[in-house]
N, C-alpha and C positions, 0 to 999 in steps of 0.2 A: 271198380272195370271189369270188364273178360279176362277172368283167369288169374286173378289176384285182388289184392286190398290196396288202398292206394298207404296204408300203413306200411304195408310191404314196402312197397316203392320206396317210401320214407328211410327205412329202415335201412336200405340197400344205400341209398344215397347215402349217408350216415357213415356209411363205412368208406365206400369209395370215393367220397367228396364232402368231406367234413364241413368245409365249410361254405357250401351253397345251403343257401335257406330254401325252405320247404314251405308251402302251404297249402292244405288241404281242403276242397271245397263238396259238398254233399247237400243232396236235396232230398234227404230221408232222415226223417225223425230220428228211426232208431238207431243210427249212426250217434246218438247226441250220449247215450251210456257209455262207449266204446269213449267218445271225447274225454268222459270226466276219467277215465284210464288214464291220459295222455295229454297233461297239461303241458310238455314242452313244445306241442304240437298246434297252433291256431286255424280253425276251421272257419272256412266261409260258408253262409247256408244260401244257398240258391232260391231265387235270383239273385246276384250280387249286384247291388247300385257301383256304376262307376267308378264313385269318389271313393267308394271301400274299399274296392278294388287296390287302384292307386295308393290309399293310404297304408293297406296292410302290407302291398309289394314293397313302397320306401321304406315303413319300418322295420320289414325284416331283411331287407338289406342294409339295413343302419345297425342294425343290432350284428349283420355280420362282419359288417366290412371294415376293415384297419385304417384307423386314420393316424393321422399325425401329433394329436393330441397328447399320447404318450410321451413325447421326443419334447415336442416343443411347446407345449401349454395350451396350444390353439386348437379350433374345432373344424378347422377347414381341411377338407379330403384333398391331398395336395394333388392328385393328378386326375380329380372328378370334374367333367365337363358336364353342362347341363345343356343339352341342344333342344332348343324351343322351336318347331317347325312344323306345320300341318302338312308339307307336302311331300309325301313318302319319297320319293324319288331323291328329293333334296336333302331329305332328314337322313336316309340312306345314305347317299353320297358324302356327308360330314362327317357321321359316326367312323365312316370306312377309312378316310385323312386323319382322323382324332386318333384311331384304336391302331392303325400302320404306325402312328409315329408314338404308339405306344402309352396313351392316355386310357382312363375310365370313361367311359360315357354313360349318362340317363339321359331319357329323352321325354318327350310332353308335345302333343300336339294339339293344346287347346289353352287358354287364359286359365280355366278351373283347373286343368289336371295339372299346369306348372305350378299354380300356388299350391297343391296339397305336397307336391315331391317339393317345394321351397319350407314348408311348414314341417313336413315330420320325416323328411330324409337328412342326410349329412349337408354342411354345407359345402357348394362346389368350388373349385378354385376361380372357373369361367363360369359365365352364360353367354351363350348363343340363341339369341332373341329374336324372330321372326316379325316385322310389325303387322303384317295384316295375319290374324286368326280365326277361325270360324267360329268363336266364339266371344270376339273382343278382339281390342287390339293389343298388341305387344308392348305398348305405351302403359298400360293395366297392370303388365308385369313388372315393369321397372317401377310405376308406384310403390307396388305393392313391396317390391325390394327395399326401395327407396326408405318406407316405413320401419319396415322390419329386419332388414338386414342392410344399414348403409354402407359398412363397408364393404361391402358386395358391389357397391355402385359403380366403383373404379375398376372391374371385372366385367362390368356388361358389356356386350357389342351386339349391337341391334342391324340385324339383314332387312335389306328391301330389295325392291324390284326396280325403285327409283327413289334417287333421291328429290325432296320436296323440302317447304322451308321448317315445316311439323318434325320432321327429324330432326334436321341439322339444330333444332332448339333442344329437343332431348341432346343431344351430343354436348351442345354451347354450354347446357346448365349444370352439367357434370352430373345428371342421371345416367348416364350410358358414356362408356369409354372413347367409344369411336364408332362409326358406320363404315360394315360390308355391305356394299352392292352386287346383286347378285347377276350373272352366274360367278362363284367365289371359285377364284382358283387354289388348288392347294397350297402352292407356294406363298401366295398372300397369306392365307388362314393361320399357316406356320409361322411367316415370318411375323405377324399383330403376336400371334402366342409366346415368339420369343419377347417381344420387348413388354409385355406384360412380366415374365418370366424375372425380365433384367427390374422391374419397378416394382413388384407386386411380393410380399413376404407373406407366407413361406411361400418359397421356391415353385417352379411349376415346371421341371425337366422334359426337354424336347424328346430326352429316350432314358425314362426313368431305371435307374440302378437300384434296387433293393437290396442289394450286400452291402451299398456305400453307407458308410458313418453320417450319421444326420450331420447337418452344417450346424456350426456354431455359431455363426450368426445369428443376432438378433432378428425375430421374425415378431409380425405384427397379431396379435388375434383382436378379431374383428370382434368379439364383444368389448373391447375397451374405447371402442366410440361412443358417442351420446347415446343413451338411452330414447328408444325409439318414444316422439309423442302420443300420450295416451289419447283414445279418440274424446272427445266431448259431448256429454248429451245433457241438453236443456232439456229437465224435468218440470211442466206446469200441471199444478194438482194444488185445491185448495183443502184437502182433506190429508193434513199434516202426517197421521199415523201412515198412510199407504204412501205419502211421498217419503215417508223416512225408510220404508219398505222396499219401495222402488230403488231409492239411492243404494242402499245396503244391497240388493241383489245386484244391480249394475256394476255398483263398485268393485262386490267378489269377480263380477266377470273380467274386469279389467277396465273400464271405464271410468273416466272422469267424469262427476257427475254435478250440475250447477241447478239449485231448485228456486223455482218461482212460484208466489201463492195465488199469485192474481196477473189479470193480464197486463196490466202498467208494470209488474215486476217484469214481466216476461220480455216487455218490447225494450227495458234497459238490458237485459241479460243480452236479448239478441244486438242491439247497439254496440254494444263492446264484442261482439263477434267472437272470431274462432272457436266455431261450434261446427260438428259434425252430423248431430242427427237433434231433434226437435219431438220428445213426446208429452202431450197435450190433452187434460180431460177439454170435454165437449163441454161440459158447464163451468162455468168459474162467476167466481162474487162479482167481479164488476164485467161478464160480457160471456161471450161465447167463443171457445177455443179454437173455432174456424175463424176467426175474425185475426187471430195471427198468419196466417197463410196469406192474407192481402199486404201483410207486412213484411214479409219477404222479399228483398230486394239488395242490390248492389253485390255483397258477398256470401249473402245468405241468400240468394235467389234459387240456388241447386239442393236448399236446405230441405234433406228426407224427413217427412214428417210422419207419426205415429198417435193418430187420434186414440184416445181411451175415454172409455164412457160405462157407467154402472145402471145406466137406462137406454138400451140400445133400443132403438127404433126405425123404420125403414128410412122417414125422412132423411135422419141423419147419416143412417149409411150411404143415401142416393147422396147427400152432399157431400161423403168422402169421397166416394165415386169421381163425381163432379170436378171437385176440388183437385189441388195435385197432391192428393193424401195416399203415403205409400203403405200403409195398414191402418186395420179400423179393429181393436180390440175389446173385446166388453170384460167385464168385471165380472166374476176375480177371474184372473188368469195364472197359470202356473209360472213359477219362475224361470223354469227353462223356455218357455216358449214366447215369454218377454227377451229375454237373453237372446235368444235365436232371432225375432222380429228384428230386434237396434238391430244387431249384427249384421243383417242383411240389409236394412234400410241404411245403416253409413257405407257400406259397401258401393249399395247404388247410388249413393251421392256422391263418392270419389269419383267414380265411373263419370257420373253427368258433367261434375265439375270440368272432370279433362273432356272431356267432348267440347263443354264451353269454352275451353281454353284453345282447343287446336281449332273451334270453328273462328274464334276471334282473330287466332294465327293466321289463318288464310284470309281473314280480311281488311287483314293488316293493324291490329288492335292495339299493337305495342306501344304506340304514339298514345295511346286513351289510356292503357295501364300508368304510363309514368306520372300522369296529372287527373289523377279521378274527380278531383272537385273540380276542375275549370270542364273535364268531361260533362260534368252533371248540369253544369250552368248552358253549354252549349244546346248539351239535349234538350233540355227545359224551353230552352227558345225555339229549337227544331222540331219539336213534335206536334205544335197546336200550326207547322206552317207546312205538312204533308199534305202532300195534292198525289193525283193519278193521271196520266199520260195512256191513252189507248190507242191501242195498234190492231187493225184488223187482221181478219184469218178470212181466208176466202177459199170456196171450194172450188176444185180443182176442175170438175166438172162443168160448168159455167161461169166462173169468175165470181160469183154473188156471195155476198157476204154472210157468213157463217156465225161469227160471233167477234169478239173483241176481248185481247187481254189488257189489264189493268197494270200498268208499270209504277212502281214507287217513284217520285219524287219529291226532292225539300228544296224548299227556297230557303233556306236558311244557307248561307254562303260557306261557312266552316264544315256543315255537312251535308253540303249540295250532293255527291254521291251516293248512290245507295249503299252500294258496300261501306263506306264511311260510317253513314247512318245504322246501318245494321252492326259495325264491328264495337261503335259506343255501346249502343243496345245490350251487344251480348257483354261486353265489358262491366254495365251497371246493372243486370240483369233484368233489363226493360224490352225484353224482345215482344212480350205480350204486349206491351203498349203501343208500340209501334203494331203490331199486329190488329188492336181495337181501331187506332185512328186509321188504318189503310180499309177496316170492314167498314167503317161509319163514313167514309170516303165515296168508297163504291156503292154504298146503297143509298146517299143521297144524290147521286149521280143519275141512278136509274132509277128512284122517280120522278127525279125532274126532268126528265126525256118517258114518259107514259107512252109513248108512239111506238120507241123503240123495242124491240122486241128478240133480238141478237141474245145470245148467251153470253155472259161476261165470265172470264178466266181471270181469278183473281192469283197472284205474282206467289211464288217462293218466297219472295224478299217480304214477305209479311210476318214470317215467323208462323210453325206449323201447330203449336202445343197449345194458344188458345182457338186457333179453328178446330182442332178434333174435338174438342170438349164440348163444341155442339150447344152454348147453352141458349136457352129459348129466349133470353132477354136478346141476344144478341142481334144487329140489326138489320142484317143479310137472311137471320130463318124466314121472314117473311116472301125472300125472295130466291130462295134456296132451289126452287127447280129450274132457275134462269141462271143459276150460278153453277163454276167449273172451281174447284180448288185444288191448287196445288200441292200437293205434299211434299214438303221439304227436305233437304237433306237430313237435317237433323231426326225429323221425326222417323225417316228411315233408319236411321242408326238405333232409335229405340225400337227397334221391331220386335215382339211379341206379343202375348196374351192380350195385354194394356191396349196396345196398338190395333190390335184385330178389334177390340171391344168400341173402341172409339171411332174405326173407320165403319162401323155397323151401325152405330149409332145415326152418323152424319150423313151415311146413305137413307138411314131411315126419315132424315129428314127431309130429304129430298136431293141432296149436293150430288154432284157427279166429280169424280176424282180425275186427276191426272199427274203423271211423271214428268218431270226434264229430262234431258240429257240420256237418254236413249241410244245407246252404242259407245257411249263413253266407259268402256272399260266393264269390270266384273259389276262395278256398283249398280249402273243403270239398267242392268240386265237383272239383278237380283231384287231390284225396286221391282222390274214388271212382274216377276214372280212372285213375290211377296204381299204386293198392295194391291194387285189386280186392279188397276185401274182402269178407267173408263175411255183416256185419252190418253197417249204419248208423245211426245215430242223428240223427232229425231233432233241428235246435237248439231249445232251449226259446224264444230271440225268436219261432219261426212258431207253437208250440204255444198263447204265452199269448193267451186270449180268441180263438182262431181264428173259434169262431161267432160274432164280429162284424165278421171283416176278409174280405173276396171274396175280396181279393188272396192273403191268406195261403194261403185253403184250394185257391186255383187251382197257387198255386206247391207246396203239398204233396201235392196230387194228381199234377201233372207230379211230380214227383221220387218219389211211390211206383210210379208207372208205369212211369218209368226204371230204379229198380233191380228194379221183378218184372222184366222184360223184360232184366235182367241175373244175374239167380238170386239178388238180394239182397236178405235181411231187412231189414223197417224196424222201426226201434225209436220211438216217440216219449216224449220225457222231458220231465219237469215239468209234468204232468197235474195240476191241483189242482183243477179242475169238473167236475161231469158232464156239464156244455155243452160243454166241452171233449174228453172222453173220447167220447161221442158223436159228435161231428162228425169224431173222428179215426176210428175206426170205419167210419162212412160212406165217407170218404176211403178205407179199403183198408189202414190201417195194420195189420201183424200182431201187435206187441207194444207193450204201455203202461208205462210209468214213470212214478211221481210219488208225492205225498203222499196225491194222493186213496185211493190204494189202501195205502201206508206209509210212512213216516218211517224211514230207515236207522237199524239199531241193531247189536243181538247178535244172533250166529248164532240162526237164521234166521227175521225177523217175518214171521208171515204176514199175508196181505192183508185188509185188510177190507173186509167188504162184498162178498168173492166170492160167496157164494152168492143175495145180491141181485142181484150183477151178471147173474148165470144168468139170474135170474127175468126181469130185463128185457130181455134179448137176448131168450128166448123169445116173452114178449109182444109182442115190434117185429118 
């Protein structure tokens, strides 16, 4: 630094603030010699990755922070509150309330940062966790706490801007203490803290008194609860020496390892369930390791797969990319690489299972979870009874038909509702089967009507993952240039490099992409930015009675302008009245859809009043 050295600052801090932790940073190799002379001061070498900075700071604070363990035998810092909130203003407000009341706070703004703090820092007495975070969901943090610090679950408070069933289930399941709805008033927050102080040990005082003697009442030790379950990995390799080495490496890293040498043995292990990851050799005595991926159903539907091979090839690598393979490793690989890949895969699988549960809960999947056997029977009957209904999408300029949206229907009475069918599919891990049935039905319909040249829009209710893989054997591929695929909420949740590759591949095949619910909060706008669709549908909630709502008109006008500047075609759905139609036409919506024109029906309904619509436009 100009005028002094960081070591001088550290020495001064040691004299005037002996309890302060000091971490040095440097981008100069010459400082390495001085580092060797000062083992008491850690150095972070620039550029410093964010996770390394969080870990170093949390470790330094943990080493300096006095805890209650000396007096109570526990490891909980009695006045420490972890605030996990990405909104800087809200985070500062919570910290101000807590510090004013005498608490010590530590903060995190993302899932990854929170996990780092929980892994290396002292255990907090209380966790305030926002449900919506930039790199995931607060539910992921709750899941991590359940696995690593179960005693802390009773002291986790969920923060949310809205109450929904998924949030309430987190609280009801015991994964979190209760829900606090934003905006949070200071008196409400402090009342909650007081309640926890009365029911939790060690106590969390509202105004800590450092001079007071420690309480003689018994305290609970968070480590006295049940030990966290080890992550269970199935290793499938016919080479006994390599299987033994893999078992030893993963076992030393804390995993519980199950070994199978054949496909048959692996299938038995999969049927037994309770697995967190699958590590499989490509070549096995009785088949191909990729065959196991097709067996991943039910509770194994989200099981992450790591494929290993001693004979890597372009064909097997391509198959790994097109299959649901998390990682493709070539032998030999280092123990560190194997442990890292498996750990990342396990974490990815945990997040995927949580997302599936949240989506199933949103669709009302509790009924199907309670009796999986009956659900499987109903689903098996329903799958061949899937059919499609078609609803026209008309051009606002002249009322002509632009295309048809294919909507999922099922003739099995117990699963006749698309939402119920999808809930059952989510619970059983059969979403891809629904997607295949939908695409086969759409392809058969289009081929049966060669005279129809309109675009076909495939709905979100068919499942995204199989759509996005873009297999050349898919029946829709020959018709790709006439098909618009709607990217589902599930796919948007899985955004990242893998999704980017999938989108590029299906665009190369000729498909166009659409997103739904534009204008329905941040998620809809986020998908517009991240997925770069060709078509976007304005949410029905904005369409309803838009002629009576100036604010809705302003929002739709802004969305239409944004889409037009980005080259995106806008569809307004759910139009039921002439007034709604006329308002949306005036606002510049290019495509219109709704009961005003035609209800969904067999292929292909003729929109009502097309000629009248044209005359009205000509007269205006």
